[in-house]
C-alpha positions as CSV (number, residue, x, y, z in Angstrom):
1,M,-0.9,0.5,6.0
2,R,-0.6,0.8,9.7
3,L,-0.4,4.0,11.5
4,G,-0.8,4.8,15.2
5,G,-2.1,7.2,17.8
6,R,-1.1,7.7,21.3
7,L,-3.3,7.0,24.3
8,A,-2.4,8.1,27.8
9,G,-3.2,6.1,30.6
10,T,-5.1,7.6,33.6
11,A,-3.2,8.0,36.8
12,L,-4.5,7.3,40.3
13,A,-4.6,9.3,43.6
14,A,-5.4,8.5,47.2
15,L,-6.3,10.6,50.2
16,W,-5.2,10.3,53.9
17,A,-6.7,11.8,57.1
18,V,-5.3,11.9,60.6
19,G,-7.0,12.4,64.0
20,C,-5.1,13.7,67.1
21,S,-6.0,14.4,70.7
22,S,-5.5,16.9,73.5
23,S,-5.1,16.9,77.3
24,N,-6.7,18.7,80.0
25,G,-10.4,19.1,78.8
26,A,-12.9,17.6,76.5
27,P,-11.9,17.6,72.9
28,G,-13.4,20.2,70.5
29,P,-15.3,19.3,67.3
30,A,-13.6,17.4,64.5
31,G,-11.4,19.4,62.0
32,T,-12.2,19.6,58.3
33,G,-10.9,16.8,56.1
34,G,-8.2,17.5,53.6
35,Q,-8.4,17.3,49.8
36,G,-7.2,14.5,47.7
37,G,-3.9,14.7,45.9
38,A,-4.0,15.1,42.1
39,G,-3.2,12.2,39.7
40,G,0.3,11.5,38.5
41,S,1.3,12.0,34.9
42,A,0.5,9.0,32.6
43,G,2.9,7.0,30.6
44,A,2.4,6.6,26.9
45,F,1.7,3.3,25.1
46,G,4.9,2.0,23.7
47,G,6.8,3.8,26.4
48,G,5.5,2.5,29.7
49,L,2.4,2.0,31.8
50,A,0.1,4.5,33.3
51,G,1.7,6.8,35.9
52,G,1.0,6.6,39.6
53,G,-0.8,9.2,41.5
54,S,0.9,12.3,43.3
55,P,1.2,12.3,47.0
56,A,-2.0,12.1,49.0
57,G,-3.9,15.2,50.2
58,T,-3.4,16.3,53.8
59,G,-5.8,15.8,56.6
60,G,-8.0,18.7,58.0
61,T,-6.5,21.3,60.3
62,T,-9.4,23.1,61.9
63,N,-8.9,23.2,65.7
64,G,-11.5,22.1,68.1
65,A,-12.9,24.5,70.8
66,P,-10.7,25.1,73.8
67,P,-11.2,22.8,76.7
68,A,-13.2,23.9,79.8
69,N,-10.3,23.4,82.1
70,G,-8.0,25.8,80.3
71,G,-5.8,23.2,78.7
72,S,-4.5,23.5,75.2
73,S,-6.8,23.4,72.3
74,A,-8.0,20.0,71.1
75,T,-7.8,19.0,67.7
76,G,-9.4,16.5,65.5
77,N,-9.7,15.7,61.8
78,L,-12.4,14.0,59.8
79,P,-11.3,11.4,57.2
80,G,-10.2,13.2,53.9
81,S,-12.2,12.6,50.7
82,A,-10.4,10.5,48.2
83,G,-8.3,12.1,45.4
84,T,-9.6,12.1,42.0
85,G,-9.5,8.5,40.8
86,G,-8.1,7.4,44.1
87,R,-8.3,3.8,45.2
88,A,-6.8,3.8,48.6
89,A,-8.8,1.5,50.8
90,G,-10.0,2.0,54.4
91,A,-11.7,4.7,56.4
92,G,-9.9,7.8,57.6
93,G,-8.7,8.2,61.1
94,S,-11.2,9.1,63.8
95,G,-11.0,12.3,66.0
96,P,-10.3,12.3,69.6
97,A,-12.3,10.2,71.9
98,P,-14.3,12.0,74.5
99,G,-12.7,12.2,77.9
100,G,-12.8,13.9,81.3
101,N,-9.8,16.1,81.7
102,T,-7.7,14.0,79.2
103,G,-8.2,13.9,75.5
104,G,-8.9,10.7,73.7
105,S,-6.3,8.7,71.7
106,S,-5.2,9.6,68.3
107,G,-7.3,8.2,65.3
108,T,-5.6,5.9,62.7
109,S,-4.8,7.1,59.2
110,T,-5.7,4.4,56.8
111,G,-6.7,6.5,53.8
112,G,-9.9,7.8,52.3
113,A,-12.6,5.7,50.6
114,P,-12.0,4.6,47.0
115,G,-12.1,7.2,44.4
116,S,-15.0,7.2,41.9
117,V,-13.9,9.4,39.0
118,C,-15.3,6.6,36.6
119,A,-17.7,4.8,38.9
120,G,-21.2,4.7,37.5
121,A,-20.1,6.0,34.2
122,A,-17.9,3.1,32.9
123,L,-20.6,2.1,30.4
124,T,-20.0,5.4,28.4
125,T,-16.7,6.5,29.5
126,C,-14.3,7.2,26.5
127,A,-10.6,7.8,26.8
128,G,-10.1,8.4,23.1
129,T,-12.2,10.3,20.5
130,M,-16.0,10.0,20.0
131,M,-17.1,9.4,16.4
132,G,-20.9,9.4,16.4
133,A,-21.9,6.7,19.1
134,W,-18.4,5.1,18.9
135,C,-15.5,5.7,21.3
136,V,-12.3,5.3,19.3
137,D,-9.1,4.5,21.1
138,T,-5.8,4.7,19.1
139,F,-2.5,2.9,20.1
140,F,1.2,2.6,19.3
141,A,1.9,6.0,18.0
142,G,5.5,6.6,16.7
143,N,6.0,2.8,16.5
144,P,7.3,2.1,13.0
145,A,6.5,-1.6,13.4
146,P,3.5,-1.9,15.8
147,P,1.5,-4.9,16.7
148,S,-1.8,-5.5,15.0
149,F,-5.0,-6.0,16.9
150,T,-6.6,-9.4,16.4
151,G,-8.9,-10.1,19.4
152,V,-11.0,-8.6,22.1
153,W,-12.9,-9.9,25.0
154,S,-15.1,-8.3,27.7
155,D,-16.4,-9.4,31.1
156,G,-18.2,-6.1,31.5
157,P,-17.6,-2.3,31.2
158,T,-14.7,-2.3,33.7
159,D,-12.9,-5.4,32.3
160,V,-11.9,-5.6,28.8
161,W,-8.8,-7.2,27.1
162,A,-7.5,-6.6,23.6
163,V,-4.6,-8.6,22.1
164,A,-2.4,-8.1,19.2
165,A,-0.1,-10.1,17.0
166,D,3.0,-9.3,15.0
167,N,6.2,-7.5,16.2
168,G,6.1,-9.0,19.7
169,G,2.5,-8.9,20.2
170,A,0.7,-7.0,23.0
171,A,-2.1,-7.4,25.6
172,L,-3.9,-4.3,26.9
173,H,-6.5,-4.0,29.5
174,W,-9.4,-1.5,30.0
175,D,-10.6,-1.0,33.5
176,G,-13.5,1.4,32.7
177,C,-11.3,4.5,33.0
178,A,-8.1,3.8,30.9
179,W,-6.1,1.3,28.9
180,T,-3.0,-0.3,30.4
181,Q,-0.4,-2.3,28.5
182,S,0.3,-5.5,30.4
183,P,3.8,-7.1,30.6
184,L,4.0,-10.4,28.8
185,P,6.2,-13.3,29.9
186,S,7.8,-13.4,26.5
187,A,7.4,-11.8,23.0
188,A,4.3,-13.6,21.7
189,G,2.1,-12.7,18.7
190,L,-1.4,-13.2,20.1
191,E,-4.3,-14.0,17.8
192,D,-7.3,-14.3,20.1
193,V,-8.4,-13.9,23.7
194,W,-11.2,-15.4,25.9
195,G,-12.0,-15.5,29.6
196,A,-14.1,-17.5,32.0
197,S,-13.9,-14.6,34.5
198,S,-11.8,-11.6,35.3
199,T,-9.2,-13.8,37.0
200,D,-9.3,-16.6,34.3
201,V,-8.3,-15.3,30.8
202,W,-6.6,-17.1,28.0
203,A,-4.8,-15.7,25.0
204,V,-3.3,-17.8,22.2
205,G,-0.9,-17.2,19.3
206,F,2.2,-18.0,17.4
207,A,4.2,-21.2,17.9
208,G,1.6,-22.9,20.2
209,T,1.6,-20.0,22.7
210,A,-1.0,-20.1,25.4
211,L,-0.8,-17.4,28.0
212,H,-3.1,-17.2,31.1
213,W,-4.1,-14.3,33.2
214,D,-4.9,-14.9,36.8
215,G,-5.9,-11.4,37.8
216,S,-2.4,-10.3,38.5
217,A,-0.1,-11.3,35.8
218,W,0.2,-13.3,32.4
219,S,2.1,-16.6,32.6
220,A,2.8,-19.2,29.9
221,A,1.4,-22.6,29.8
222,A,2.7,-25.6,28.0
223,T,0.6,-26.7,25.1
224,G,2.5,-29.7,23.6
225,T,2.5,-28.1,20.1
226,T,4.4,-25.5,18.2
227,S,1.7,-25.1,15.5
228,P,0.3,-21.6,15.4
229,L,-2.9,-21.1,17.3
230,G,-5.5,-18.7,16.0
231,A,-8.6,-18.9,18.1
232,V,-9.8,-19.7,21.7
233,S,-13.3,-20.2,23.2
234,G,-14.6,-22.0,26.2
235,T,-17.7,-22.6,28.4
236,S,-16.0,-22.5,31.9
237,G,-12.6,-22.5,33.5
238,S,-12.3,-26.3,33.0
239,D,-13.6,-26.4,29.4
240,V,-11.5,-24.2,27.1
241,W,-10.7,-24.9,23.4
242,A,-7.8,-23.5,21.3
243,V,-7.5,-24.3,17.6
244,G,-4.8,-23.7,15.0
245,V,-3.1,-25.0,11.8
246,G,-4.1,-28.7,11.9
247,V,-4.4,-28.8,15.7
248,S,-7.0,-28.5,18.4
249,L,-6.2,-28.3,22.2
250,H,-8.5,-28.6,25.2
251,W,-7.9,-27.2,28.7
252,D,-9.5,-29.3,31.5
253,G,-8.7,-26.9,34.3
254,T,-5.2,-28.4,34.9
255,G,-3.5,-28.8,31.6
256,W,-3.7,-28.6,27.8
257,S,-4.0,-31.7,25.8
258,I,-4.1,-32.4,22.0
259,V,-7.4,-33.6,20.6
260,P,-6.7,-35.4,17.4
261,G,-8.7,-35.2,14.2
262,F,-8.9,-31.5,13.6
263,P,-8.9,-30.8,9.9
264,A,-5.7,-29.4,8.6
265,S,-5.4,-26.0,6.8
266,T,-3.7,-26.6,3.4
267,M,-3.1,-23.0,2.5
268,F,-1.3,-20.9,5.1
269,D,1.1,-21.3,8.1
270,R,-1.1,-19.0,10.1
271,F,-4.8,-20.1,11.2
272,D,-7.3,-17.7,9.9
273,G,-10.4,-19.3,11.3
274,D,-12.3,-19.3,14.5
275,V,-13.8,-21.5,17.2
276,W,-16.9,-21.2,19.4
277,A,-17.6,-23.6,22.3
278,V,-21.2,-24.0,23.4
279,A,-20.8,-27.2,25.6
280,P,-18.1,-29.9,26.2
281,N,-20.0,-31.9,23.4
282,D,-20.8,-29.0,21.1
283,V,-17.9,-27.0,19.6
284,W,-17.9,-25.4,16.2
285,A,-14.9,-24.2,14.2
286,A,-14.6,-22.1,11.1
287,L,-11.6,-23.5,9.1
288,G,-10.5,-20.4,7.3
289,L,-9.1,-21.0,3.9
290,P,-9.7,-22.9,1.7
291,D,-13.3,-23.5,3.1
292,G,-15.4,-25.5,5.5
293,L,-16.7,-25.8,9.0
294,A,-16.0,-28.5,11.7
295,H,-17.8,-29.7,14.6
296,F,-16.8,-31.6,17.8
297,D,-19.5,-33.8,19.4
298,G,-17.7,-34.8,22.6
299,T,-15.9,-37.7,20.8
300,S,-14.5,-36.6,17.4
301,W,-14.3,-33.8,14.8
302,T,-16.4,-34.1,11.7
303,T,-16.2,-31.6,8.7
304,T,-19.3,-29.8,7.3
305,A,-19.2,-29.0,3.7
306,T,-20.2,-25.4,2.7
307,P,-22.2,-24.2,-0.3
308,F,-19.2,-22.4,-2.1
309,P,-16.2,-24.7,-2.0
310,G,-13.0,-22.6,-2.2
311,F,-14.4,-19.6,-0.3
312,G,-13.2,-19.6,3.3
313,F,-14.9,-19.0,6.6
314,F,-13.3,-16.9,9.2
315,G,-15.8,-16.3,12.1
316,I,-18.3,-18.4,13.8
317,W,-20.8,-18.1,16.8
318,T,-23.6,-20.3,18.0
319,D,-25.7,-20.8,21.1
320,G,-26.5,-24.5,20.3
321,T,-29.8,-23.6,18.6
322,T,-29.0,-20.8,16.1
323,G,-25.6,-19.8,14.8
324,W,-23.8,-17.7,12.3
325,A,-20.7,-18.2,10.2
326,V,-19.1,-15.5,8.0
327,G,-16.1,-15.4,5.6
328,E,-14.6,-14.6,2.3
329,G,-16.6,-12.3,0.0
330,Q,-18.8,-11.4,2.9
331,Q,-20.7,-14.7,2.7
332,I,-22.9,-15.5,5.6
333,L,-24.4,-18.9,6.8
334,Q,-27.1,-19.3,9.5
335,L,-27.6,-22.4,11.7
336,G,-31.1,-23.6,12.3
337,G,-32.6,-26.9,13.0
338,G,-29.1,-28.5,12.9
339,T,-28.5,-27.3,9.3
340,W,-26.4,-24.4,7.9
341,T,-28.2,-22.4,5.3
342,Q,-26.7,-19.7,2.9
343,V,-28.0,-16.3,3.9
344,Q,-25.5,-14.3,1.7
345,P,-23.4,-15.8,-0.9
346,P,-19.9,-14.6,-1.5
347,S,-19.6,-11.5,-3.7
348,G,-15.9,-12.0,-4.6
349,S,-12.6,-13.2,-3.2
350,A,-12.0,-10.3,-0.9
351,Q,-11.2,-11.0,2.8
352,G,-14.7,-9.9,3.5
353,S,-16.1,-10.8,7.0
354,L,-13.7,-12.0,9.8
355,N,-15.8,-12.4,12.9
356,V,-19.4,-12.7,14.0
357,M,-21.3,-12.7,17.3
358,S,-25.0,-12.5,18.5
359,A,-26.6,-11.4,21.8
360,G,-30.3,-10.9,22.5
361,G,-31.3,-11.3,18.8
362,D,-28.7,-8.7,17.7
363,V,-26.1,-10.0,15.3
364,W,-23.0,-8.1,14.5
365,I,-20.3,-9.0,11.9
366,A,-16.9,-7.3,11.6
367,G,-14.2,-7.4,8.9
368,Q,-13.7,-5.2,5.9
369,A,-17.0,-3.7,7.0
370,V,-19.0,-3.7,10.2
371,V,-22.6,-4.6,9.9
372,E,-25.5,-5.2,12.2
373,G,-28.7,-7.2,11.8
374,Q,-31.5,-6.8,14.4
375,G,-34.4,-9.1,15.1
376,G,-33.8,-11.2,12.0
377,G,-33.9,-8.2,9.8
378,A,-31.4,-7.4,6.9
379,F,-27.9,-6.6,7.8
380,Q,-26.9,-2.8,7.5
381,P,-23.7,-1.1,7.8
382,A,-23.0,0.2,11.2
383,P,-22.8,4.1,11.0
384,D,-19.7,6.1,12.0
385,V,-17.2,3.1,12.1
386,P,-13.9,4.3,10.6
387,P,-13.1,2.5,7.4
388,G,-10.6,-0.3,8.1
389,V,-10.4,-4.1,8.8
390,Y,-11.6,-5.3,12.1
391,Q,-10.9,-8.9,13.3
392,G,-11.8,-8.6,17.1
393,L,-15.4,-8.5,18.1
394,W,-17.1,-8.9,21.4
395,L,-20.7,-8.3,22.6
396,T,-21.9,-8.0,26.2
397,S,-25.5,-7.2,27.5
398,S,-24.6,-3.6,27.4
399,Q,-21.6,-2.9,25.0
400,I,-20.1,-3.7,21.6
401,W,-16.3,-3.9,21.4
402,I,-14.4,-4.1,18.0
403,A,-10.5,-4.2,17.5
404,G,-8.5,-3.8,14.4
405,S,-7.0,-1.4,12.0
406,S,-8.3,1.8,10.8
407,N,-7.4,3.0,7.3
408,D,-6.5,6.5,8.7
409,L,-6.0,6.0,12.4
410,G,-3.9,2.8,12.6
411,N,-4.4,0.3,15.5
412,V,-7.8,1.0,17.2
413,V,-10.3,-0.3,19.6
414,L,-13.8,0.9,19.3
415,H,-16.7,0.5,21.7
416,R,-20.3,1.8,22.1
417,A,-23.3,1.1,24.3
418,R,-25.9,-1.3,22.9
């Protein structure tokens, strides 16, 4: 069951300040700066993007002292402070320049300094509802057939992408203050997202879809396949991998090419596995159902048998030395010394664990439960996570991001500080 909640985007405002001059005498002191304009109303998800800011605040109006020669009062204005959340660039206009009997020239009005409503607080900013340590954002309220979150990637507290499959798909961006739904070049069910930087992000999905974000807009790239793509990972902007149903693709910085030999899925027409790239000659894939892992050594793919045939693996992560693979029945494998070892056997045929990632010795697993293992200790359920199924998972040095479907709240993205 998928329900939904509505999340409003945050609007922006900017402030301008103007300076002017007088004649017949030295100018008086600068006037008081104006106040920033209020933010505009926000658009709702499923019905538009975040609204723009309201008109800028006015400049100051305090008059300067009368000139010594009996001329008219000189006026001048200091730059106005930025409106709440304002992002207008440039300094405010300067006041009149000193002069003998003639006032200085008018200052320019190029806007106040950038607003800072979320500056310095993006690590803990929550646009949704706090549940314990977690911020829970809900999406697609009132949509009877909403997309479903499948992947999340973060370059830091002010740059996060969440993508969704089904019903046309979706790509949403968090800038540290608010979520914004980004237009896509076409309806595309997106299964995963990964980026080399904030201006070099890839999302892959149905029918061989690969979309690229250049910092301004999403565009489609030719892949040479119509097979469903289910996972994407890379090491740089010129070393990116995408895998899907019986196909693996490599991006070299200029184009996608098919790399032959990737093991074919024999059960579904939708790839439910994962890929993680460590280096151009060290790429691991979880093959989903029915079972197995695969490794690319720079030349070819080889399959690695797993201890319980018939129990699939859906998530994988490695740094080249250690690694983790998770899957059906909440089974867990750990990589060490070049060998995968069973840490936790499957406890049944339920979907179980869908994704895994580690950072700084802290291992997180997401799926039908969200669990954490610290410093090699036993895995424990993460408190305060709403019950549901979570496929998207990403760790940074400072935050944890999880995307999926809550049993009670519908489509959600969760984050908290580490």
